C-alpha positions in Angstrom: 0.1 -0.2 0.2 2.8 2.3 0.9 4.7 1.7 -2.4 1.6 2.5 -4.4 1.0 5.6 -2.5 4.6 6.7 -3.0 4.4 5.9 -6.6 1.2 7.9 -7.2 2.5 10.9 -5.2 5.7 10.9 -7.2 3.5 11.0 -10.5 1.4 13.8 -9.1 4.5 15.7 -8.0 6.1 15.5 -11.5 2.9 16.6 -13.2 2.3 19.6 -11.1 5.8 20.7 -11.0 6.0 20.4 -14.7 2.8 22.4 -15.0 4.1 24.9 -12.4 7.3 25.3 -14.5 5.5 25.9 -17.8 3.0 28.2 -16.1 6.2 30.2 -15.1 7.7 30.2 -18.5 4.5 30.9 -20.6 4.3 34.7 -19.4 7.5 35.4 -21.3 5.5 36.0 -24.6 3.0 38.3 -23.1 5.9 40.2 -21.2 7.7 40.6 -24.5 4.7 41.8 -26.1 4.2 44.4 -23.2 7.7 45.7 -23.8 7.2 46.1 -27.3 3.7 47.6 -26.9 4.9 49.8 -24.2 2.3 52.9 -23.9 3.7 54.3 -20.7 1.9 55.0 -17.6 -1.8 53.5 -18.0 -0.7 52.1 -21.4 -1.6 48.6 -22.7 1.9 47.1 -22.1 1.5 48.4 -18.5 -1.8 46.8 -18.3 -0.5 43.4 -19.6 2.4 43.2 -17.3 0.3 44.3 -14.1 -2.4 41.7 -15.0 0.4 39.1 -15.2 1.8 40.1 -11.9 -1.3 40.4 -9.9 -3.6 37.8 -11.4 -1.3 35.2 -13.1 1.7 34.9 -11.0 0.1 34.3 -7.6 -1.6 31.1 -9.1 1.7 29.8 -10.5 3.3 30.4 -7.0 0.5 28.6 -5.2 0.8 25.7 -7.8 4.5 25.4 -7.4 4.3 25.5 -3.5 1.6 22.6 -3.7 3.8 20.7 -5.9 6.7 21.0 -3.4 4.3 20.0 -0.8 3.3 16.9 -2.5 7.1 16.1 -3.4 7.8 16.3 0.5 4.7 14.0 1.6 6.0 11.6 -1.3 9.5 11.5 0.3 8.0 11.0 3.8 5.9 8.3 2.4 8.8 6.6 0.4 10.9 7.0 3.4 13.5 8.8 1.3 16.4 10.9 2.9 17.3 13.9 0.7 20.4 15.9 1.4 21.7 13.7 4.3 25.0 12.3 4.5 23.4 8.9 4.6 21.6 9.6 1.3 25.1 10.1 -0.3 26.5 7.1 1.2 29.0 8.8 3.4 29.3 7.1 6.6 30.1 9.1 9.8 33.5 8.9 11.3 33.5 9.5 15.0 37.5 9.1 15.4 38.9 11.9 12.7 42.7 11.6 12.1 
């Protein structure tokens, strides 16, 4: 049961992180369009950039946070040890020379 849950969480983590990554890259085109359009204060370019900043990015950041949480739960369920000496195969030496 634990292994099935771990595999499902790993797949869910991969999907959510991929969507969050592309969600972060996707606004590149509208930002470039906003730069080209310009328009100064109150112009169309500013409106596009402001919408992306205030309406779009909070959702992408929330999705990335949820993906990280899913990844951490997956590590816990799968009994993975990330970034520890044991995970890299380093044994603790109590008697340094």
